[in-house]
C-alpha positions in Angstrom: 179.7 -29.2 19.2 176.5 -31.2 18.3 176.3 -32.7 21.8 176.7 -29.2 23.4 173.8 -27.9 21.4 171.6 -30.9 22.4 172.5 -30.3 26.1 171.7 -26.6 25.8 168.3 -27.5 24.2 167.4 -29.9 27.1 168.3 -27.2 29.7 166.1 -24.7 28.0 163.2 -27.2 27.8 163.5 -28.0 31.5 163.6 -24.4 32.4 160.4 -23.7 30.4 158.7 -26.7 32.1 159.7 -25.4 35.5 158.3 -22.0 34.6 155.0 -23.6 33.7 154.6 -25.4 37.0 152.3 -24.0 39.6 153.2 -23.9 43.3 151.6 -26.7 45.4 148.6 -25.3 47.3 149.1 -24.5 50.9 147.0 -26.8 53.1 146.3 -24.2 55.8 145.0 -21.8 53.1 142.6 -24.5 52.0 141.2 -24.8 55.6 143.1 -27.8 56.9 144.9 -27.8 60.2 147.4 -29.9 62.2 145.5 -29.1 65.5 143.2 -31.8 67.0 139.5 -31.2 66.8 137.9 -33.1 69.7 134.4 -32.1 68.7 134.7 -33.9 65.4 133.5 -37.5 64.9 136.2 -40.1 64.6 135.5 -40.8 61.0 134.5 -37.2 60.1 137.9 -36.0 59.0 139.1 -35.2 55.5 142.9 -35.1 55.0 144.8 -32.6 52.8 145.9 -34.3 49.6 149.2 -32.4 49.6 150.2 -33.1 53.2 148.4 -35.9 55.2 149.4 -34.3 58.5 146.8 -31.6 57.9 143.0 -32.4 58.2 139.7 -30.8 58.7 136.3 -31.9 60.1 133.6 -32.4 57.5 130.1 -32.0 58.9 127.2 -33.7 57.1 123.7 -34.9 57.8 123.1 -38.6 57.6 119.4 -38.1 56.8 120.2 -35.7 54.0 122.4 -38.4 52.5 119.5 -40.9 52.5 120.4 -42.9 55.7 117.3 -44.2 57.6 116.6 -46.4 60.7 114.6 -49.1 58.8 115.8 -52.7 58.8 117.2 -53.4 55.3 118.7 -56.9 55.9 115.9 -58.8 54.1 116.3 -57.0 50.8 119.8 -55.4 50.8 123.0 -57.2 49.9 125.3 -54.6 51.4 124.2 -52.4 54.2 126.4 -49.5 55.3 126.1 -47.4 58.5 126.4 -43.6 58.8 129.8 -42.8 60.4 128.2 -40.3 62.8 125.2 -42.4 63.8 125.5 -46.2 63.4 121.7 -46.6 63.9 121.1 -45.0 60.5 121.9 -47.2 57.5 121.9 -47.1 53.7 121.6 -49.9 51.2 124.6 -49.9 48.9 123.7 -53.0 46.8 120.2 -54.4 46.4 119.7 -58.1 47.0 116.9 -58.7 44.5 115.8 -62.2 44.2 112.5 -61.8 42.4 110.3 -64.6 41.2 107.4 -64.7 38.7 104.3 -63.7 40.5 106.1 -61.6 43.1 104.8 -58.1 43.9 107.1 -55.3 42.7 107.3 -52.3 45.0 108.0 -48.6 44.4 111.3 -48.9 46.2 112.5 -51.4 43.6 112.1 -54.5 45.9 110.1 -57.7 45.5 107.9 -59.7 47.9 105.0 -62.1 48.2 101.5 -60.7 48.0 100.6 -62.8 51.0 103.3 -61.1 53.1 102.3 -57.5 52.2 100.3 -55.2 54.4 99.5 -51.5 54.4 101.4 -51.2 57.6 104.6 -52.2 55.9 104.7 -48.8 54.1 105.6 -50.5 50.8 103.7 -49.4 47.7 102.8 -52.2 45.2 103.2 -51.1 41.6 103.2 -54.3 39.6 103.7 -58.0 39.3 106.8 -59.7 38.1 106.3 -61.8 34.9 109.8 -62.4 33.7 113.1 -62.9 35.6 116.8 -63.5 34.7 120.2 -63.6 36.4 118.7 -65.3 39.5 115.9 -62.8 39.9 118.2 -59.7 40.0 116.7 -58.4 36.7 113.3 -58.9 35.1 110.1 -57.3 33.9 106.9 -56.2 35.6 103.3 -55.6 34.4 101.2 -52.9 36.1 98.3 -53.6 38.4 95.3 -52.4 36.4 94.1 -51.6 32.9 94.7 -48.0 31.8 91.6 -45.9 31.1 91.0 -43.2 28.5 88.9 -40.1 28.6 86.1 -39.0 26.3 88.7 -37.8 23.8 90.0 -41.4 23.6 93.3 -40.3 25.0 95.0 -41.4 28.2 95.3 -38.9 31.1 98.2 -39.7 33.5 96.7 -37.9 36.5 93.8 -40.4 36.5 95.2 -43.6 35.1 92.6 -46.0 36.4 89.4 -44.0 35.9 87.7 -42.4 32.9 85.2 -43.2 30.2 86.5 -46.6 29.2 89.4 -49.0 29.6 89.8 -49.7 25.9 91.5 -47.4 23.5 92.9 -47.3 19.9 96.5 -48.2 19.1 96.7 -45.0 17.1 98.6 -44.0 13.9 96.0 -45.8 11.8 97.1 -46.0 8.1 100.6 -45.1 9.1 103.4 -47.6 8.9 106.3 -46.8 11.3 109.3 -47.4 9.1 111.8 -48.0 12.0 109.5 -50.6 13.6 109.7 -54.2 12.4 106.4 -55.6 11.0 105.2 -59.0 12.0 102.6 -60.1 9.5 101.3 -63.6 8.5 104.4 -64.5 6.5 105.9 -68.0 7.1 109.0 -66.6 8.9 106.8 -65.5 11.8 106.5 -69.1 12.9 110.2 -69.4 13.1 110.5 -66.2 15.0 108.0 -67.4 17.6 109.5 -70.9 17.9 113.1 -69.6 18.3 112.1 -66.7 20.6 113.4 -64.0 18.2 114.8 -61.2 20.4 113.0 -58.6 18.3 109.7 -60.1 19.6 110.7 -59.1 23.2 111.7 -55.5 22.8 108.7 -53.6 24.1 110.8 -50.8 25.6 112.7 -50.3 22.3 109.5 -50.6 20.3 107.8 -47.9 22.4 110.8 -45.6 22.0 110.7 -46.0 18.2 106.9 -45.5 18.1 107.2 -42.2 20.1 110.2 -41.0 18.0 108.5 -41.7 14.7 107.6 -38.6 12.6 103.9 -38.0 13.0 101.8 -38.3 9.9 100.0 -35.4 8.4 96.7 -35.1 10.3 93.7 -33.0 9.6 91.7 -33.9 12.7 91.4 -31.6 15.7 92.9 -32.4 19.0 90.7 -33.8 21.7 88.6 -35.8 19.2 88.1 -39.5 18.7 89.6 -39.3 15.2 92.7 -37.5 16.5 93.4 -40.4 18.9 92.9 -42.9 16.1 94.9 -41.3 13.3 97.2 -38.6 14.6 99.1 -40.0 17.7 100.3 -43.4 18.9 97.7 -43.5 21.7 98.5 -46.9 23.3 102.3 -46.3 23.4 101.8 -42.8 24.7 99.5 -44.1 27.5 102.1 -46.7 28.6 104.9 -44.2 28.5 103.0 -41.5 30.3 101.7 -43.8 33.0 103.0 -43.8 36.6 101.5 -45.5 39.6 99.5 -42.8 41.4 100.5 -44.0 44.9 104.2 -43.7 44.0 104.1 -40.4 42.1 105.4 -39.2 38.8 108.9 -38.4 40.1 109.7 -41.8 41.7 113.2 -42.7 40.8 112.4 -46.3 39.9 108.8 -46.4 38.8 107.9 -42.9 37.9 106.6 -41.4 34.7 108.7 -42.3 31.6 109.9 -45.6 33.1 107.1 -47.7 31.7 106.4 -48.9 28.2 103.9 -50.8 26.0 104.7 -54.6 26.1 105.7 -56.3 22.9 103.9 -59.4 21.5 106.6 -61.7 23.0 106.4 -60.0 26.4 102.7 -60.6 26.5 103.4 -64.3 25.8 105.7 -64.2 28.9 102.9 -62.6 30.9 100.6 -65.5 30.0 103.1 -68.3 30.1 104.1 -70.1 26.9 106.0 -73.1 25.6 107.4 -71.7 22.3 108.5 -75.1 21.0 104.9 -76.1 20.8 103.7 -73.2 18.6 102.6 -74.5 15.2 101.6 -71.4 13.4 102.4 -67.7 13.3 99.8 -65.2 14.6 96.2 -66.2 13.9 96.1 -69.6 12.3 94.4 -70.5 9.1 91.8 -73.3 9.9 90.1 -73.3 6.5 90.7 -71.6 3.2 88.7 -68.6 4.4 88.7 -68.7 8.2 91.3 -67.8 10.9 91.2 -68.4 14.6 93.4 -67.0 17.3 96.7 -68.9 17.5 96.8 -70.5 20.9 99.3 -73.3 20.3 102.0 -73.2 23.0 99.9 -71.3 25.4 100.1 -72.7 28.9 98.8 -70.0 31.2 101.0 -70.8 34.2 102.4 -67.3 34.6 98.9 -65.8 34.3 97.7 -67.9 37.2 100.6 -66.7 39.4 100.1 -63.1 38.5 96.3 -63.1 38.9 96.7 -64.9 42.3 98.9 -62.0 43.5 96.5 -59.4 42.1 93.6 -61.0 43.9 95.5 -61.2 47.1 96.4 -57.5 47.0 92.8 -56.7 46.2 91.6 -58.7 49.2 94.0 -56.8 51.4 92.6 -53.4 50.2 95.0 -52.4 47.4 93.5 -51.2 44.1 94.2 -54.0 41.5 92.3 -55.9 38.8 92.8 -59.3 37.1 93.1 -59.2 33.4 90.1 -58.5 31.2 88.6 -61.1 28.9 89.5 -59.0 26.0 92.7 -58.6 23.9 95.6 -56.3 24.9 97.6 -54.1 22.6 101.2 -54.8 22.0 104.0 -52.5 20.7 104.6 -55.0 17.9 103.3 -53.7 14.6 101.5 -55.8 11.9 101.4 -53.3 9.1 100.3 -49.8 8.2 96.7 -50.4 9.4 97.0 -53.2 12.1 99.0 -54.0 15.2 99.6 -57.2 17.1 97.3 -58.0 20.0 97.3 -60.7 22.7 94.2 -62.3 24.3 94.7 -62.9 28.0 91.5 -65.1 28.0 93.2 -68.0 26.2 96.6 -66.9 25.1 95.5 -66.1 21.6 97.9 -64.3 19.2 96.3 -62.2 16.5 96.1 -58.6 15.1 93.6 -55.8 15.3 93.0 -52.8 13.2 94.7 -49.8 14.8 91.5 -47.8 14.2 89.8 -50.0 16.9 86.4 -48.7 16.1 83.3 -49.1 18.4 82.3 -52.3 16.8 83.1 -54.8 19.5 86.8 -55.1 18.5 88.2 -53.6 21.7 91.8 -53.8 23.0 93.1 -52.7 26.4 96.4 -51.3 27.6 98.7 -52.3 30.4 102.2 -51.0 31.0 105.5 -52.9 31.5 108.6 -52.0 33.4 112.2 -53.3 33.4 114.2 -53.7 36.6 
């Protein structure tokens, strides 16, 4: 009797499952046909998933899908042709093999400055200063210092013109809790010598700076004090930047893709042998005097980058070599100072975030990962 009940239960369950099933869709009602369509391209058919004897012609535009006539063999690892027009091709996989000192273009390719011309149609947006994985990934520094307006703030619609190229770091007297501080403590030397990964996280630093809760601020907008105390001016400038020739909406290099380089990334821009660093930050030379820490500075990367910048400039593109002044990093020192890097001699030090008009000026350039 028990086995009869089990059998009856299984029959009821199977009947319920059958009642839940939907009828397989009819291919003809979905627009498929078994008739031949001689006007359709050979590879332009889509087959019915329920009966492969039915098919329909799918019309599409190669141009709308991004296929072009340009030769892609020099920079594309896998080129595919449009089925309806073999002359139109698309790059499926980029063949990036960037080197330090290469020009980085708005279409996410690299090349030598000496090979570039305006006629190529390629838009230079930066110079490569760091590479990994055989040059398939790396980091780029933009082509010119960013300029501020009379309000001490950066304006993305005119990145390379304004009142001055130096600006405050911002958030003076405000310690960003989520951002690791690098002060003069002895462990900084070990961090520099061992290439502590936290020293090379400019993109992450910039994100943390911009996400930090703004301090209470009594200053009015569009004032010098507002830029010095109420907003993270340098990080905002780097994040809002986009190369004007490429446009804000560019998929690879548009607005929001750039960030304020970290202290370690500036060392990469200059060129460093970290094993030869003998002090952290600015180095104590006497009991009361500091000088900019330059131990380990080589400058080989700076030479390659500036050579590319000068070549582009000679060919009529808007670039500038580095200024003989320090540059802001996204590495914080403490509540009132941030780390700077001097591109004149590779010096590592810190400046007051206030950055008052007293000769202590720092500039901003933006970095990009690829």
